[in-house]
N, C-alpha and C positions, 0 to 999 in steps of 0.2 A: 472658340468652337468647343473646347472642353467643357466650359460652363454650360453652354446650351445643351450639350449631351447629358451632362450630369443632372440638369434640371429635368430632363426627360419629358419635356412638354412639346406636344405636336405643333403648337403655335410657332416653334422655332423652325419649322419646316421650310418656309420660304427663304429664310436666311441660309440654311444648310444647303438647300437646292442651288442657290446662287454660288455658294462656295465650292460645290462639286465641279464648277468650271474655273476655279482659281488656277493661276499659272503655276503655283508650287504644288508638286505632288503630295507633300506632307499635309498640306491644308486640304487637298481633295480627299485624301485618305481619311482624315479626321471628320470631314463632312459626311462621307459615306457611312462611317461608323456612327455618326450622330443620327443620320437618317434611320439606320437600322435600330438604334436605341429609342428614338422618339416616335417612330412609325407615323410620320405625317401623311396627309392625303397625297396620293400620287407617288408614294415611295417606290412602288414596284417599277413604275415607268422610269424614275430617276436611276434606280439601281440597274435596270436593264441597259440604260444608256451608258452607265459607268463601266459596263463590261467591255466597252471599246476604248477605255482610257489608255493613254500612252504608257502609264505606269503599271507594272505588274501587280504591285501590292494593292493598288486601287481596284484593279480588275478582280483580284482574289477576294477582297472585302465585299465587293458588289455581288459576286457569285454566292458567297457565304450568306450575305444578307437576304438574297432572294430565297434561299433555302430556309433560313430562319423565319422569314415572314410567311412562308407557305404560299409564295406568289407563283402559283401554277401558270399564270398568264405569261410568265417569263421563260417557260420551259424551252420553247424553240430557240430563244436567244441563248439560253444556257447550252444547248446542243451546238450552236454556232461557236460559242466560247470554248467548248470542249474541243471542237475542230482546231481552234487556234491555241490549244493547250493552256487555257486560262486555269491557274490553280484554283482549286475548290469548286470548279464547275461540275465535276463528276459527283462530288459529295452533295451538292445542291440538287442535282438531278435525282440522286438517290433519295433525298428527302421529299421531293415533289412528285416523283414518277407515278403515273397511273399505268394500268396494264399495257396500253398501247405504247407508252413511253418506255416501258421495260423492254419490249420487243425491239424498239429502236435502239436502245442503249446496248442491248446484247450484240448488235451489229458492230460495235466497237471492239468487242473481244477479239484478240488476235491482231488488231490494228494499233492499239495503244499498249504500252508496257503494262503488264498485269498489275503492278503495284499502283498504277494510276487509277485503275478501275475498282480495286478492292474496297476502298471506302464506300463507294456508291453501292456496290453489291452487298456489302455487309449491312448498310443502312436499309436497303430494300428488303433483305431477308429477315430483318428484325422488326420491321414495321407491322403493327397490328392492323393498320387500315389498308394494307395492300392484299389483294386477292391471293389466295393460296395457289391458284392456277398460275399466276405471274411468278410466284416464288418457285414453283416446280419448273417453270420454263428456265429460270436462272440455273437451277441445279442441273437440269438436263443439258443445257448449253455448256456449262462448265465441265460436265462429264465428257462431252465431245472433245473439249480441248485436251483433257487428260495430261496435264503437265504436272511436274512435282509441286509447283507453286499452287496449282488448283487443289491438289491433294491436301497440302498444308492448310490452305484456306478453308476447305470443307471440314477438315479435322478440327480446326479452331472454332468454326461455326457450331459444329455438333457439341464440342466440349463446353461451349458457352451457353448452351440451352439448358433450361430447367430440366432436372432429371425426370420430372413427371411429364415432360412434353412428349406427346404421342402423335404429333402431326405427320401428315404425309410428306411434308418437306423434310422433316428430320429423317424419316425412313428412307427417302430418296437419297439424301446426302450420305447416310450410313451405308446404303447399298452401293453407292458410287465409289466410296473411298477404297475398298479393296480392289476394285477394277482398275484403279489408276496406279500405274507403276511408280515405284519410288524414284 
């Protein structure tokens, strides 16, 4: 499996797809990683299926792979995986989300521990291809939560921006920080 992955050839896809159903979790994990590396035809479908694997590391690798592949067709499955607390599902959603998906994701705020959603929120806020309106919705929803963790998150976000950034998102985050208690 390692050799197939290192070669990085999409022709290895059928073998890797077969190995995703292997009885040993370690082999399934390497097969998922190989699919991510080689990007064979049907990779998104296979990775989506692997979100239901019995092994947590396989599920996490599949979620990460969907995000890496930019496989938006797997977004609904990633939300179901997030409901089942699959590691990396939130991050993959952050990489793939469109504005409607952002609204859906914001519904998880307050339901999941904040540290589980911050990677996705950070990813969304830093994406150039996500509409500013969606980013403003994130900042406004975070402002409504008004927890110390949210304040720290927004401070880190603002501090990580380019000093020349004059976006509405930056201004909204800067305005929110003092309103959120320590």
